[in-house]
N, C-alpha and C positions, 0 to 999 in steps of 0.2 A: 460646756466643756469643750475645748478643741479636741480634734480627732488625733492630732500628731502628739506623740508621747513627750516629746520634749516641751511642747507648748503646755500640754496638761500639767506637767511637773512645775513649770514656771508659774502658771495660773494659780495652781493650788499653793505653792510655796509663798507667792506674793501675798496672797490673802491670809494665810495662816501666820506668816511672819508679822504682818501688820496688826493683826487681830490679837496675837498671843505673844509675840516676841520670838527672836530668833533662837534664843537658847531654849525656850520652852517647847519648841516644835522639833521633834526628831524625825529621822528619816523615815521610820515605819509610819508615821502619820501622814507624812507627805505622799508616800507610796499608797496608803489606803485611800486618802482624799483624791489622788489623781488617777487611781486605777492602773497605775504603771508598775511593772515588776522591778525588782531589785537589779537584775542584770541589765535591762533596759536603762535604769537610772544611771548606772555606772558607765554605760556607754555614752551617755550624754554629759555627764558631770563626774569628774574623778572623785569629788569630794563634796560634802555639804557646803563646805566654804566656797567652793566654785559656783554652787547654785546660788547662794546668797550674793555673791558679787554680781552674777548675771541678773538676778531679781533687782538688784539696786540699780544697774546700769539701765535697764529697762524702765524702771520707775523714774529715774532721772530724766531720761529722754521724754517720757510721757508727762511729767510734771512741768518740765521747762517748755513743752509744746502748749500745755494747758495755760501757763503763765503768758506766753506770747499770744495766744488766741484771746485771753482775757484783756490784754492791753490793746490788741487790735480792735476788740469790740467796744472799748471804753468810749464813752461820750466825752471824757476829760479833754481839755485843751492839751496841745503838744507839750506844753511846759509842765503839765501835771501828770503825764502819763504814768510815771514811776508810782504814784499813788494808787494806781489800779492794782497793784499787789494786795492792798488792803481790801479793796472791793471783792477780789477774788477770794481772799482768805475768809472773809465773812460767809461766802458761799460754802466753802469747804467746812467751816465750823459748824454750819447748820446740818451737814449730812449725818444722818443716824449712825453711820459706820465710822465717824471721825474718831481717830485714836491718836492724834497728835501727828508729828512729823517723823515719817518712816527713817529719815536720814538722821535726825537727832536721836531718835530712839536707838538706831544702830550704833551711833557714836557712844552712847551710854552703855549699851550691852558689850560692845567691842571697843572697850576704853584704851587698848593698846594702839597708838597712833601708827605703828608699823603693820597693824592687821589690814589685810586687803580690803576687807568689808568697811573698816574705819576710813581708809584712805578714799575709797569710792564715795562714801558719804561726805566726806570733807571736800572732795572735788566738786560734788553737787552744789554745796553751799558757795564755793569759789565761783562756779558758773552763774549762779544766781546773782551774785555781787557783780559779776562782769556784764550780765544783762542789764541790770539796773543802771550800771555805769554808762552803758551805751545810751540808755534813755535820758539820763541826766546830762550827759555830754552834748546830746543832740539838742537839748533844751537850752544850752548855753551856760550851765551852771560851772562856776570855776571850783576847782577842788571836788569835781564830780565823783571821783573814786572814794574819797572819804565820805561823801554824802551817800554813796551807794551802800558802803559798809555800814553806815548808821541806819539806813533803811531796812537793810536785811536784819540787823540786830533787832529792830523794833518788830520786824515780821516774825523772827524766831521767838522774841518775848511774847508776841500776841499768841502764837501758836501754844506755847506752854501755859499761858494765862487761860486761853480757851479750854484747854484740856483740864486744867485744875478747877476753873469755875463752872465748866459746862455751860458756857454762854457764847454767843456770837458777838457780844458786846466788846470782846477784847479787840477785834478788828477795828471798829470805828474809833476806838480810844487810842489805839496805836497810830491810825491814819490822822488823828488830830495832832498828835505830837509830830508826826512826820510833816504835816502841813505847816506847823509852827517853825520847825527846823527849816524847811525850804523857803519859808517867807523871810527868814533872816539870812539866807545863804547868798554869797556873792555871785551875781549873775550878770554876765556881760550880755551884749546883744545876741539874741538868738540867731543861729546860722539861718541865712536865706536859702530858700529852695532855689534849685537850678543853677 
């Protein structure tokens, strides 16, 4: 556990929200788990909602960095790098602490689209689509934004299926659909380097 009170609050809240849900975890539980006092909590976060938003922002940055690292480490050829999403998801699904997607879970719990937490979660999904779009555009796919949205949809579906079935098999099944989709997609000449 970090020594800084703010970091301890964020670390405890991130774990508890992901494991048990945002609404199920109250401030008292976060204070108990983090070892931070109430006054200190309110010095760092005016409300639980502000803590939730900060937890989601940090998780977004970490998740997208993980995805970029997964793509960078992928042995796939440049035209297929977007498929590394599913390779990475298979690793996530195998983790003992896998509880689905924190952002999907948040949008379910905070269903009001005007809720700050819902908005941060939705922005995360948009950023994932934008990243996939850059990979597909670099690979020369026409209609790359639509393809990126379709791959993200397959990824979200795989996450829900993995949670429901408790299997990593959802990732390769979704990847197979994505491969079929990309094999029929209109692709111009891939951009040349330099």
